[in-house]
C-alpha positions in Angstrom: -13.8 10.2 -5.0 -16.0 12.2 -2.6 -19.7 12.4 -3.2 -21.1 15.8 -3.9 -21.4 17.8 -0.7 -19.1 15.4 1.2 -16.5 17.2 3.2 -13.3 15.7 4.5 -11.9 16.9 7.8 -9.0 19.3 7.7 -5.9 18.6 9.7 -7.0 21.3 12.1 -10.4 19.6 12.5 -8.7 16.3 13.3 -6.3 17.9 15.8 -9.2 19.7 17.5 -11.5 16.7 17.7 -9.3 13.7 18.3 -9.5 12.3 21.8 -6.0 10.7 21.5 -3.1 13.1 22.3 -0.7 10.8 20.5 -2.5 11.6 17.2 -2.0 15.3 17.8 1.7 14.8 18.6 2.2 12.6 15.5 0.5 15.2 13.2 2.6 18.0 14.7 5.8 16.0 14.4 5.1 15.0 10.8 4.3 18.6 9.9 7.5 19.9 11.5 9.5 17.2 9.6 7.9 18.2 6.3 6.2 14.9 5.8 2.8 15.0 4.1 -0.1 12.9 5.3 -3.3 11.7 3.8 -4.9 14.8 5.4 -2.5 17.0 3.5 -3.3 15.2 0.2 -7.1 15.5 0.6 -7.0 19.2 0.6 -4.6 19.7 -2.4 -6.2 20.8 -5.6 -5.9 18.0 -8.1 -6.4 17.6 -11.8 -8.6 14.6 -12.7 -7.2 12.7 -15.7 -9.5 10.1 -17.2 -8.3 7.5 -19.5 
């Protein structure tokens, strides 16, 4: 779980900042194929369930 005030990079941030063109190509390919990534999951609203 993220600490208060901690921000995870968005997919757009990663695409803009990565020095590796293969990472950008992979993210574009996965998005076009409809495959979710960890970056997709980080920005989804979730409901915390504590047991």
